[in-house]
mmCIF file of the protein (N, C-alpha, C, O) and its ligand, coordinates in Angstrom:
data_MODEL
# 
_entry.id   MODEL 
# 
loop_
_entity.id 
_entity.type 
_entity.pdbx_number_of_molecules 
1 polymer     1 
2 non-polymer 1 
# 
_entity_poly.entity_id                      1 
_entity_poly.type                           'polypeptide(L)' 
_entity_poly.nstd_linkage                   no 
_entity_poly.nstd_monomer                   no 
_entity_poly.pdbx_seq_one_letter_code       MAKCPTCRKEVETPNKEWKLGKIQIKQYECCGKKFREYVKMI 
_entity_poly.pdbx_seq_one_letter_code_can   MAKCPTCRKEVETPNKEWKLGKIQIKQYECCGKKFREYVKMI 
_entity_poly.pdbx_strand_id                 A 
# 
loop_
_entity_poly_seq.entity_id 
_entity_poly_seq.num 
_entity_poly_seq.mon_id 
_entity_poly_seq.hetero 
1 1  MET n 
1 2  ALA n 
1 3  LYS n 
1 4  CYS n 
1 5  PRO n 
1 6  THR n 
1 7  CYS n 
1 8  ARG n 
1 9  LYS n 
1 10 GLU n 
1 11 VAL n 
1 12 GLU n 
1 13 THR n 
1 14 PRO n 
1 15 ASN n 
1 16 LYS n 
1 17 GLU n 
1 18 TRP n 
1 19 LYS n 
1 20 LEU n 
1 21 GLY n 
1 22 LYS n 
1 23 ILE n 
1 24 GLN n 
1 25 ILE n 
1 26 LYS n 
1 27 GLN n 
1 28 TYR n 
1 29 GLU n 
1 30 CYS n 
1 31 CYS n 
1 32 GLY n 
1 33 LYS n 
1 34 LYS n 
1 35 PHE n 
1 36 ARG n 
1 37 GLU n 
1 38 TYR n 
1 39 VAL n 
1 40 LYS n 
1 41 MET n 
1 42 ILE n 
# 
loop_
_struct_asym.id 
_struct_asym.entity_id 
A 1 
B 2 
# 
loop_
_chem_comp.id 
_chem_comp.type 
_chem_comp.mon_nstd_flag 
ALA 'L-peptide linking' y 
ARG 'L-peptide linking' y 
ASN 'L-peptide linking' y 
CYS 'L-peptide linking' y 
GLN 'L-peptide linking' y 
GLU 'L-peptide linking' y 
GLY 'peptide linking'   y 
ILE 'L-peptide linking' y 
LEU 'L-peptide linking' y 
LYS 'L-peptide linking' y 
MET 'L-peptide linking' y 
PHE 'L-peptide linking' y 
PRO 'L-peptide linking' y 
THR 'L-peptide linking' y 
TRP 'L-peptide linking' y 
TYR 'L-peptide linking' y 
VAL 'L-peptide linking' y 
ZN  non-polymer         . 
# 
_pdbx_entity_nonpoly.entity_id   2 
_pdbx_entity_nonpoly.name        ? 
_pdbx_entity_nonpoly.comp_id     ZN 
# 
_pdbx_nonpoly_scheme.asym_id         B 
_pdbx_nonpoly_scheme.entity_id       2 
_pdbx_nonpoly_scheme.mon_id          ZN 
_pdbx_nonpoly_scheme.ndb_seq_num     1 
_pdbx_nonpoly_scheme.pdb_seq_num     101 
_pdbx_nonpoly_scheme.auth_seq_num    101 
_pdbx_nonpoly_scheme.pdb_mon_id      ZN 
_pdbx_nonpoly_scheme.auth_mon_id     ZN 
_pdbx_nonpoly_scheme.pdb_strand_id   A 
_pdbx_nonpoly_scheme.pdb_ins_code    . 
# 
loop_
_atom_site.group_PDB 
_atom_site.id 
_atom_site.type_symbol 
_atom_site.label_atom_id 
_atom_site.label_alt_id 
_atom_site.label_comp_id 
_atom_site.label_asym_id 
_atom_site.label_entity_id 
_atom_site.label_seq_id 
_atom_site.pdbx_PDB_ins_code 
_atom_site.Cartn_x 
_atom_site.Cartn_y 
_atom_site.Cartn_z 
_atom_site.occupancy 
_atom_site.B_iso_or_equiv 
_atom_site.pdbx_formal_charge 
_atom_site.auth_seq_id 
_atom_site.auth_comp_id 
_atom_site.auth_asym_id 
_atom_site.auth_atom_id 
_atom_site.pdbx_PDB_model_num 
ATOM   1   N  N  . MET A 1 1  ? 26.565 -37.217 42.053 1.00 0.00 ? 1   MET A N  1 
ATOM   2   C  CA . MET A 1 1  ? 27.579 -37.434 41.024 1.00 0.00 ? 1   MET A CA 1 
ATOM   3   C  C  . MET A 1 1  ? 28.797 -37.085 41.323 1.00 0.00 ? 1   MET A C  1 
ATOM   4   O  O  . MET A 1 1  ? 29.011 -36.159 42.105 1.00 0.00 ? 1   MET A O  1 
ATOM   5   N  N  . ALA A 1 2  ? 29.825 -37.820 40.705 1.00 0.00 ? 2   ALA A N  1 
ATOM   6   C  CA . ALA A 1 2  ? 31.292 -37.208 40.885 1.00 0.00 ? 2   ALA A CA 1 
ATOM   7   C  C  . ALA A 1 2  ? 31.890 -37.707 39.795 1.00 0.00 ? 2   ALA A C  1 
ATOM   8   O  O  . ALA A 1 2  ? 31.438 -38.636 39.127 1.00 0.00 ? 2   ALA A O  1 
ATOM   9   N  N  . LYS A 1 3  ? 33.182 -36.958 39.524 1.00 0.00 ? 3   LYS A N  1 
ATOM   10  C  CA . LYS A 1 3  ? 34.039 -37.196 38.547 1.00 0.00 ? 3   LYS A CA 1 
ATOM   11  C  C  . LYS A 1 3  ? 35.128 -38.142 38.733 1.00 0.00 ? 3   LYS A C  1 
ATOM   12  O  O  . LYS A 1 3  ? 35.921 -37.968 39.658 1.00 0.00 ? 3   LYS A O  1 
ATOM   13  N  N  . CYS A 1 4  ? 35.239 -39.146 37.923 1.00 0.00 ? 4   CYS A N  1 
ATOM   14  C  CA . CYS A 1 4  ? 36.435 -39.923 38.193 1.00 0.00 ? 4   CYS A CA 1 
ATOM   15  C  C  . CYS A 1 4  ? 37.794 -39.228 37.859 1.00 0.00 ? 4   CYS A C  1 
ATOM   16  O  O  . CYS A 1 4  ? 37.985 -38.680 36.773 1.00 0.00 ? 4   CYS A O  1 
ATOM   17  N  N  . PRO A 1 5  ? 38.711 -39.281 38.837 1.00 0.00 ? 5   PRO A N  1 
ATOM   18  C  CA . PRO A 1 5  ? 39.939 -38.596 38.663 1.00 0.00 ? 5   PRO A CA 1 
ATOM   19  C  C  . PRO A 1 5  ? 40.781 -39.166 37.638 1.00 0.00 ? 5   PRO A C  1 
ATOM   20  O  O  . PRO A 1 5  ? 41.604 -38.467 37.048 1.00 0.00 ? 5   PRO A O  1 
ATOM   21  N  N  . THR A 1 6  ? 40.617 -40.449 37.380 1.00 0.00 ? 6   THR A N  1 
ATOM   22  C  CA . THR A 1 6  ? 41.341 -40.808 36.295 1.00 0.00 ? 6   THR A CA 1 
ATOM   23  C  C  . THR A 1 6  ? 40.802 -40.734 34.709 1.00 0.00 ? 6   THR A C  1 
ATOM   24  O  O  . THR A 1 6  ? 41.584 -40.474 33.794 1.00 0.00 ? 6   THR A O  1 
ATOM   25  N  N  . CYS A 1 7  ? 39.607 -40.949 34.522 1.00 0.00 ? 7   CYS A N  1 
ATOM   26  C  CA . CYS A 1 7  ? 39.123 -40.922 33.216 1.00 0.00 ? 7   CYS A CA 1 
ATOM   27  C  C  . CYS A 1 7  ? 38.133 -39.671 32.953 1.00 0.00 ? 7   CYS A C  1 
ATOM   28  O  O  . CYS A 1 7  ? 37.678 -39.356 31.853 1.00 0.00 ? 7   CYS A O  1 
ATOM   29  N  N  . ARG A 1 8  ? 37.883 -39.000 34.223 1.00 0.00 ? 8   ARG A N  1 
ATOM   30  C  CA . ARG A 1 8  ? 37.079 -37.770 34.002 1.00 0.00 ? 8   ARG A CA 1 
ATOM   31  C  C  . ARG A 1 8  ? 35.702 -38.086 33.686 1.00 0.00 ? 8   ARG A C  1 
ATOM   32  O  O  . ARG A 1 8  ? 34.932 -37.156 33.446 1.00 0.00 ? 8   ARG A O  1 
ATOM   33  N  N  . LYS A 1 9  ? 35.260 -39.396 33.653 1.00 0.00 ? 9   LYS A N  1 
ATOM   34  C  CA . LYS A 1 9  ? 33.763 -39.610 33.371 1.00 0.00 ? 9   LYS A CA 1 
ATOM   35  C  C  . LYS A 1 9  ? 33.027 -39.377 34.685 1.00 0.00 ? 9   LYS A C  1 
ATOM   36  O  O  . LYS A 1 9  ? 33.541 -39.496 35.797 1.00 0.00 ? 9   LYS A O  1 
ATOM   37  N  N  . GLU A 1 10 ? 31.791 -39.039 34.436 1.00 0.00 ? 10  GLU A N  1 
ATOM   38  C  CA . GLU A 1 10 ? 30.915 -38.921 35.618 1.00 0.00 ? 10  GLU A CA 1 
ATOM   39  C  C  . GLU A 1 10 ? 30.344 -40.107 36.108 1.00 0.00 ? 10  GLU A C  1 
ATOM   40  O  O  . GLU A 1 10 ? 29.719 -40.807 35.311 1.00 0.00 ? 10  GLU A O  1 
ATOM   41  N  N  . VAL A 1 11 ? 30.456 -40.476 37.357 1.00 0.00 ? 11  VAL A N  1 
ATOM   42  C  CA . VAL A 1 11 ? 29.952 -41.530 37.823 1.00 0.00 ? 11  VAL A CA 1 
ATOM   43  C  C  . VAL A 1 11 ? 28.523 -41.282 38.693 1.00 0.00 ? 11  VAL A C  1 
ATOM   44  O  O  . VAL A 1 11 ? 28.566 -40.592 39.712 1.00 0.00 ? 11  VAL A O  1 
ATOM   45  N  N  . GLU A 1 12 ? 27.545 -41.746 38.338 1.00 0.00 ? 12  GLU A N  1 
ATOM   46  C  CA . GLU A 1 12 ? 26.376 -41.255 38.766 1.00 0.00 ? 12  GLU A CA 1 
ATOM   47  C  C  . GLU A 1 12 ? 25.884 -42.091 40.160 1.00 0.00 ? 12  GLU A C  1 
ATOM   48  O  O  . GLU A 1 12 ? 25.443 -41.459 41.121 1.00 0.00 ? 12  GLU A O  1 
ATOM   49  N  N  . THR A 1 13 ? 25.970 -43.197 40.175 1.00 0.00 ? 13  THR A N  1 
ATOM   50  C  CA . THR A 1 13 ? 25.694 -44.029 41.608 1.00 0.00 ? 13  THR A CA 1 
ATOM   51  C  C  . THR A 1 13 ? 26.922 -44.206 42.371 1.00 0.00 ? 13  THR A C  1 
ATOM   52  O  O  . THR A 1 13 ? 27.881 -44.793 41.870 1.00 0.00 ? 13  THR A O  1 
ATOM   53  N  N  . PRO A 1 14 ? 26.948 -43.759 43.487 1.00 0.00 ? 14  PRO A N  1 
ATOM   54  C  CA . PRO A 1 14 ? 27.939 -44.224 44.556 1.00 0.00 ? 14  PRO A CA 1 
ATOM   55  C  C  . PRO A 1 14 ? 27.865 -45.869 44.976 1.00 0.00 ? 14  PRO A C  1 
ATOM   56  O  O  . PRO A 1 14 ? 26.747 -46.254 45.317 1.00 0.00 ? 14  PRO A O  1 
ATOM   57  N  N  . ASN A 1 15 ? 28.653 -46.590 44.978 1.00 0.00 ? 15  ASN A N  1 
ATOM   58  C  CA . ASN A 1 15 ? 28.688 -48.018 45.374 1.00 0.00 ? 15  ASN A CA 1 
ATOM   59  C  C  . ASN A 1 15 ? 28.605 -47.922 47.093 1.00 0.00 ? 15  ASN A C  1 
ATOM   60  O  O  . ASN A 1 15 ? 28.174 -48.862 47.761 1.00 0.00 ? 15  ASN A O  1 
ATOM   61  N  N  . LYS A 1 16 ? 28.938 -47.029 47.511 1.00 0.00 ? 16  LYS A N  1 
ATOM   62  C  CA . LYS A 1 16 ? 28.793 -46.963 48.987 1.00 0.00 ? 16  LYS A CA 1 
ATOM   63  C  C  . LYS A 1 16 ? 28.463 -45.653 49.525 1.00 0.00 ? 16  LYS A C  1 
ATOM   64  O  O  . LYS A 1 16 ? 28.922 -44.684 48.920 1.00 0.00 ? 16  LYS A O  1 
ATOM   65  N  N  . GLU A 1 17 ? 27.704 -45.441 50.616 1.00 0.00 ? 17  GLU A N  1 
ATOM   66  C  CA . GLU A 1 17 ? 27.208 -44.146 50.977 1.00 0.00 ? 17  GLU A CA 1 
ATOM   67  C  C  . GLU A 1 17 ? 27.006 -44.106 52.565 1.00 0.00 ? 17  GLU A C  1 
ATOM   68  O  O  . GLU A 1 17 ? 26.200 -44.897 53.056 1.00 0.00 ? 17  GLU A O  1 
ATOM   69  N  N  . TRP A 1 18 ? 27.622 -43.323 53.289 1.00 0.00 ? 18  TRP A N  1 
ATOM   70  C  CA . TRP A 1 18 ? 27.589 -43.356 54.805 1.00 0.00 ? 18  TRP A CA 1 
ATOM   71  C  C  . TRP A 1 18 ? 27.525 -41.947 55.144 1.00 0.00 ? 18  TRP A C  1 
ATOM   72  O  O  . TRP A 1 18 ? 27.568 -41.063 54.288 1.00 0.00 ? 18  TRP A O  1 
ATOM   73  N  N  . LYS A 1 19 ? 27.401 -41.690 56.646 1.00 0.00 ? 19  LYS A N  1 
ATOM   74  C  CA . LYS A 1 19 ? 27.410 -40.337 57.290 1.00 0.00 ? 19  LYS A CA 1 
ATOM   75  C  C  . LYS A 1 19 ? 28.386 -40.489 58.392 1.00 0.00 ? 19  LYS A C  1 
ATOM   76  O  O  . LYS A 1 19 ? 28.506 -41.488 59.102 1.00 0.00 ? 19  LYS A O  1 
ATOM   77  N  N  . LEU A 1 20 ? 29.130 -39.298 58.465 1.00 0.00 ? 20  LEU A N  1 
ATOM   78  C  CA . LEU A 1 20 ? 30.200 -39.235 59.482 1.00 0.00 ? 20  LEU A CA 1 
ATOM   79  C  C  . LEU A 1 20 ? 29.953 -37.932 60.303 1.00 0.00 ? 20  LEU A C  1 
ATOM   80  O  O  . LEU A 1 20 ? 30.637 -36.945 60.034 1.00 0.00 ? 20  LEU A O  1 
ATOM   81  N  N  . GLY A 1 21 ? 29.194 -37.885 61.101 1.00 0.00 ? 21  GLY A N  1 
ATOM   82  C  CA . GLY A 1 21 ? 28.683 -36.669 61.915 1.00 0.00 ? 21  GLY A CA 1 
ATOM   83  C  C  . GLY A 1 21 ? 27.900 -35.803 60.998 1.00 0.00 ? 21  GLY A C  1 
ATOM   84  O  O  . GLY A 1 21 ? 26.809 -36.233 60.624 1.00 0.00 ? 21  GLY A O  1 
ATOM   85  N  N  . LYS A 1 22 ? 28.302 -34.649 60.586 1.00 0.00 ? 22  LYS A N  1 
ATOM   86  C  CA . LYS A 1 22 ? 27.599 -33.918 59.599 1.00 0.00 ? 22  LYS A CA 1 
ATOM   87  C  C  . LYS A 1 22 ? 27.963 -33.846 58.303 1.00 0.00 ? 22  LYS A C  1 
ATOM   88  O  O  . LYS A 1 22 ? 27.494 -33.023 57.517 1.00 0.00 ? 22  LYS A O  1 
ATOM   89  N  N  . ILE A 1 23 ? 28.798 -34.686 58.024 1.00 0.00 ? 23  ILE A N  1 
ATOM   90  C  CA . ILE A 1 23 ? 29.504 -35.123 56.767 1.00 0.00 ? 23  ILE A CA 1 
ATOM   91  C  C  . ILE A 1 23 ? 28.923 -36.401 55.937 1.00 0.00 ? 23  ILE A C  1 
ATOM   92  O  O  . ILE A 1 23 ? 28.903 -37.518 56.456 1.00 0.00 ? 23  ILE A O  1 
ATOM   93  N  N  . GLN A 1 24 ? 28.511 -36.191 54.779 1.00 0.00 ? 24  GLN A N  1 
ATOM   94  C  CA . GLN A 1 24 ? 27.920 -37.340 53.951 1.00 0.00 ? 24  GLN A CA 1 
ATOM   95  C  C  . GLN A 1 24 ? 29.123 -37.780 53.160 1.00 0.00 ? 24  GLN A C  1 
ATOM   96  O  O  . GLN A 1 24 ? 29.705 -36.947 52.466 1.00 0.00 ? 24  GLN A O  1 
ATOM   97  N  N  . ILE A 1 25 ? 29.566 -39.111 53.217 1.00 0.00 ? 25  ILE A N  1 
ATOM   98  C  CA . ILE A 1 25 ? 30.616 -39.558 52.313 1.00 0.00 ? 25  ILE A CA 1 
ATOM   99  C  C  . ILE A 1 25 ? 29.990 -40.496 51.326 1.00 0.00 ? 25  ILE A C  1 
ATOM   100 O  O  . ILE A 1 25 ? 29.252 -41.437 51.617 1.00 0.00 ? 25  ILE A O  1 
ATOM   101 N  N  . LYS A 1 26 ? 30.390 -40.110 50.052 1.00 0.00 ? 26  LYS A N  1 
ATOM   102 C  CA . LYS A 1 26 ? 29.968 -41.139 48.896 1.00 0.00 ? 26  LYS A CA 1 
ATOM   103 C  C  . LYS A 1 26 ? 31.106 -41.719 48.312 1.00 0.00 ? 26  LYS A C  1 
ATOM   104 O  O  . LYS A 1 26 ? 31.961 -40.975 47.833 1.00 0.00 ? 26  LYS A O  1 
ATOM   105 N  N  . GLN A 1 27 ? 31.263 -43.126 48.275 1.00 0.00 ? 27  GLN A N  1 
ATOM   106 C  CA . GLN A 1 27 ? 32.279 -43.826 47.613 1.00 0.00 ? 27  GLN A CA 1 
ATOM   107 C  C  . GLN A 1 27 ? 31.843 -44.187 46.220 1.00 0.00 ? 27  GLN A C  1 
ATOM   108 O  O  . GLN A 1 27 ? 30.804 -44.813 46.010 1.00 0.00 ? 27  GLN A O  1 
ATOM   109 N  N  . TYR A 1 28 ? 32.656 -43.780 45.272 1.00 0.00 ? 28  TYR A N  1 
ATOM   110 C  CA . TYR A 1 28 ? 32.434 -44.386 43.879 1.00 0.00 ? 28  TYR A CA 1 
ATOM   111 C  C  . TYR A 1 28 ? 33.508 -45.257 43.410 1.00 0.00 ? 28  TYR A C  1 
ATOM   112 O  O  . TYR A 1 28 ? 34.593 -45.304 43.990 1.00 0.00 ? 28  TYR A O  1 
ATOM   113 N  N  . GLU A 1 29 ? 33.239 -45.931 42.400 1.00 0.00 ? 29  GLU A N  1 
ATOM   114 C  CA . GLU A 1 29 ? 34.274 -46.890 41.856 1.00 0.00 ? 29  GLU A CA 1 
ATOM   115 C  C  . GLU A 1 29 ? 34.168 -46.749 40.345 1.00 0.00 ? 29  GLU A C  1 
ATOM   116 O  O  . GLU A 1 29 ? 33.122 -46.894 39.711 1.00 0.00 ? 29  GLU A O  1 
ATOM   117 N  N  . CYS A 1 30 ? 35.411 -46.439 39.810 1.00 0.00 ? 30  CYS A N  1 
ATOM   118 C  CA . CYS A 1 30 ? 35.410 -46.376 38.467 1.00 0.00 ? 30  CYS A CA 1 
ATOM   119 C  C  . CYS A 1 30 ? 36.971 -46.606 38.010 1.00 0.00 ? 30  CYS A C  1 
ATOM   120 O  O  . CYS A 1 30 ? 37.840 -46.183 38.774 1.00 0.00 ? 30  CYS A O  1 
ATOM   121 N  N  . CYS A 1 31 ? 37.365 -47.271 36.773 1.00 0.00 ? 31  CYS A N  1 
ATOM   122 C  CA . CYS A 1 31 ? 38.586 -47.471 36.523 1.00 0.00 ? 31  CYS A CA 1 
ATOM   123 C  C  . CYS A 1 31 ? 39.277 -48.479 37.388 1.00 0.00 ? 31  CYS A C  1 
ATOM   124 O  O  . CYS A 1 31 ? 40.498 -48.584 37.276 1.00 0.00 ? 31  CYS A O  1 
ATOM   125 N  N  . GLY A 1 32 ? 38.651 -49.203 38.207 1.00 0.00 ? 32  GLY A N  1 
ATOM   126 C  CA . GLY A 1 32 ? 39.149 -50.028 39.196 1.00 0.00 ? 32  GLY A CA 1 
ATOM   127 C  C  . GLY A 1 32 ? 39.784 -49.472 40.396 1.00 0.00 ? 32  GLY A C  1 
ATOM   128 O  O  . GLY A 1 32 ? 40.552 -50.106 41.120 1.00 0.00 ? 32  GLY A O  1 
ATOM   129 N  N  . LYS A 1 33 ? 39.370 -48.079 40.594 1.00 0.00 ? 33  LYS A N  1 
ATOM   130 C  CA . LYS A 1 33 ? 39.654 -47.393 41.728 1.00 0.00 ? 33  LYS A CA 1 
ATOM   131 C  C  . LYS A 1 33 ? 38.751 -46.817 42.413 1.00 0.00 ? 33  LYS A C  1 
ATOM   132 O  O  . LYS A 1 33 ? 37.740 -46.468 41.803 1.00 0.00 ? 33  LYS A O  1 
ATOM   133 N  N  . LYS A 1 34 ? 38.840 -46.560 43.816 1.00 0.00 ? 34  LYS A N  1 
ATOM   134 C  CA . LYS A 1 34 ? 37.697 -46.033 44.366 1.00 0.00 ? 34  LYS A CA 1 
ATOM   135 C  C  . LYS A 1 34 ? 38.196 -44.527 44.785 1.00 0.00 ? 34  LYS A C  1 
ATOM   136 O  O  . LYS A 1 34 ? 39.366 -44.259 45.054 1.00 0.00 ? 34  LYS A O  1 
ATOM   137 N  N  . PHE A 1 35 ? 37.214 -43.680 44.793 1.00 0.00 ? 35  PHE A N  1 
ATOM   138 C  CA . PHE A 1 35 ? 37.240 -42.278 45.268 1.00 0.00 ? 35  PHE A CA 1 
ATOM   139 C  C  . PHE A 1 35 ? 36.001 -41.891 45.962 1.00 0.00 ? 35  PHE A C  1 
ATOM   140 O  O  . PHE A 1 35 ? 34.925 -42.475 45.840 1.00 0.00 ? 35  PHE A O  1 
ATOM   141 N  N  . ARG A 1 36 ? 36.241 -40.831 46.725 1.00 0.00 ? 36  ARG A N  1 
ATOM   142 C  CA . ARG A 1 36 ? 35.188 -40.371 47.653 1.00 0.00 ? 36  ARG A CA 1 
ATOM   143 C  C  . ARG A 1 36 ? 34.978 -38.865 47.315 1.00 0.00 ? 36  ARG A C  1 
ATOM   144 O  O  . ARG A 1 36 ? 35.824 -38.071 46.902 1.00 0.00 ? 36  ARG A O  1 
ATOM   145 N  N  . GLU A 1 37 ? 33.564 -38.634 47.603 1.00 0.00 ? 37  GLU A N  1 
ATOM   146 C  CA . GLU A 1 37 ? 33.046 -37.370 47.628 1.00 0.00 ? 37  GLU A CA 1 
ATOM   147 C  C  . GLU A 1 37 ? 32.435 -37.022 48.975 1.00 0.00 ? 37  GLU A C  1 
ATOM   148 O  O  . GLU A 1 37 ? 31.720 -37.824 49.576 1.00 0.00 ? 37  GLU A O  1 
ATOM   149 N  N  . TYR A 1 38 ? 32.748 -35.732 49.469 1.00 0.00 ? 38  TYR A N  1 
ATOM   150 C  CA . TYR A 1 38 ? 32.312 -35.505 50.848 1.00 0.00 ? 38  TYR A CA 1 
ATOM   151 C  C  . TYR A 1 38 ? 31.507 -34.405 50.688 1.00 0.00 ? 38  TYR A C  1 
ATOM   152 O  O  . TYR A 1 38 ? 31.868 -33.412 50.056 1.00 0.00 ? 38  TYR A O  1 
ATOM   153 N  N  . VAL A 1 39 ? 30.188 -34.545 51.347 1.00 0.00 ? 39  VAL A N  1 
ATOM   154 C  CA . VAL A 1 39 ? 29.041 -33.680 51.282 1.00 0.00 ? 39  VAL A CA 1 
ATOM   155 C  C  . VAL A 1 39 ? 28.842 -33.022 52.632 1.00 0.00 ? 39  VAL A C  1 
ATOM   156 O  O  . VAL A 1 39 ? 28.533 -33.742 53.581 1.00 0.00 ? 39  VAL A O  1 
ATOM   157 N  N  . LYS A 1 40 ? 28.976 -31.840 52.785 1.00 0.00 ? 40  LYS A N  1 
ATOM   158 C  CA . LYS A 1 40 ? 28.631 -31.160 54.176 1.00 0.00 ? 40  LYS A CA 1 
ATOM   159 C  C  . LYS A 1 40 ? 27.174 -30.978 54.209 1.00 0.00 ? 40  LYS A C  1 
ATOM   160 O  O  . LYS A 1 40 ? 26.571 -30.419 53.293 1.00 0.00 ? 40  LYS A O  1 
ATOM   161 N  N  . MET A 1 41 ? 26.582 -31.465 55.303 1.00 0.00 ? 41  MET A N  1 
ATOM   162 C  CA . MET A 1 41 ? 25.207 -31.240 55.479 1.00 0.00 ? 41  MET A CA 1 
ATOM   163 C  C  . MET A 1 41 ? 24.894 -30.049 56.449 1.00 0.00 ? 41  MET A C  1 
ATOM   164 O  O  . MET A 1 41 ? 25.396 -29.852 57.556 1.00 0.00 ? 41  MET A O  1 
ATOM   165 N  N  . ILE A 1 42 ? 23.981 -29.317 55.809 1.00 0.00 ? 42  ILE A N  1 
ATOM   166 C  CA . ILE A 1 42 ? 23.730 -28.058 56.678 1.00 0.00 ? 42  ILE A CA 1 
ATOM   167 C  C  . ILE A 1 42 ? 22.513 -28.421 57.545 1.00 0.00 ? 42  ILE A C  1 
ATOM   168 O  O  . ILE A 1 42 ? 22.067 -27.608 58.353 1.00 0.00 ? 42  ILE A O  1 
HETATM 169 ZN ZN . ZN  B 2 .  ? 37.020 -43.785 35.288 1.00 0.00 2 101 ZN  A ZN 1 
# 
């Protein structure tokens, strides 16, 4: 879950998700904009 930087709404489901080494990247879309959340995997 990530907060939209534009409207502050919480977006539950990422529309794209992938791994880059030890980092998991989740891409969300809201307000016609895309924003990403980076999750470090331990
Ligand atoms: Zn939004």
